[in-house]
N, C-alpha and C positions, 0 to 999 in steps of 0.2 A: 503494499499499499503506500510505501515510502518513495517508490521510484516505479510508477506503473509504464510498464512497455506498451504505451497505447498512444495512439495519435491525438493532437488536440481536437477537442469536440467530436471524437470518433465513438462516443458511447452515448446511449439514449438516458442512460439514468444510473443511478447507484442505489443498492440496497447494502447496508453493512450492519448486519445484526449480529451483535455480542462479539464483534471482531476487534473493535477499537479498545475493548477491555484490557487487550494485551499489550497495547502501545502506551509507554510513559507520557506523562503530561506534555513534556518538552518536545515530542515527536508529532502530537496530534495536528498541530496547526499546519504542518508540512502535508500530513495526510490529507487534510482537508483543501489543501492547495492542489494537491495531485488530483484529488476527485474533481475539483473545479475545472482543472486544466482539461480533463478528459471528456467531461459532460457537456454537450452542447447547450447552447443558450435556452434555457426554458425547461431543460430536462430535471426531472424529479430526483431528489435524494431522500432516503429514509435511513436513519441510524438509530439502532437500539442497543441499550447498554444498561449496566447495574447502576442504580441510583446510590449515592451516598458519598462519603468522604474517605479518602485513604486508600492503601493498597494492602493486598495480603498474597502472600505465596501459597499457591494450590498445589498440593502434593499427591491427591488422589482424583482420576478422572473417573468418568462415567463408568460404571461396571467394576469399580475398585482398581482400575488400572493406575500403577503409579506414573506420577508425572512432577514436573516442577515447572510452574508458570506463574509470572506475576498477573495479578488480577486487579485492576484498578476500576474503582466506584467514582461516579462524578454527578454532578449536579446539572440538570437539564439546562439551567440558565448558562453555565458555562459552555457546554457542547453548543448550544444556540449561539454563543458570543463568537466560538471559533468558526462555525458554520458562516456567520455574516462577514467576519474578517476575511474569509475565504473568497467571497463573492456569491454567497448563496442568500437568498432570501427565505427566512423561516416562516412557515405558513402555520403549524400546528404543532402542538405537543401532547403527547398522551402519557400518562404515568399509570401504572398498574402494580397490583400486589402490594399496595401500601400498608396494608395491615398484616403482612408476611414478613418472614426475616431478611429477604433480599428483594426490595423493590426493583423494578425496572422502567425504563422510560423508551419512548420512541419520539423523535424529532423529525418532522417532515418538512421539506423546503424544496426550492426549485433553483436552478442555476441562474444567476442574474439578478438585477434589482427590480425588473417589472417582469410580470407574467407575460410570455409570448402567446398570441393566439393562433 
């Protein structure tokens, strides 16, 4: 995600569900710049992530498989700000699982400052 081997404006849209959770905060703005570079004007973007603050190391994957990855939780406002800074317009936000141990959010937007018709 940090160096997409795709042409400028060559992608109709981006769906990044629970993939940015493994990118440290300092790398996220660059990922969004890459997304914006490859998404054509007016193209949609949907980003899903764990909501919260801080990071942790996950040592067990699905099915009990051993692993060692960092998982970063973020506030929707921060993700939306990174998207805007990269040239996306934020259209909607949905939060889910608020009463559960690990809530999530999805931020939806489109490439550019005005929606193209």
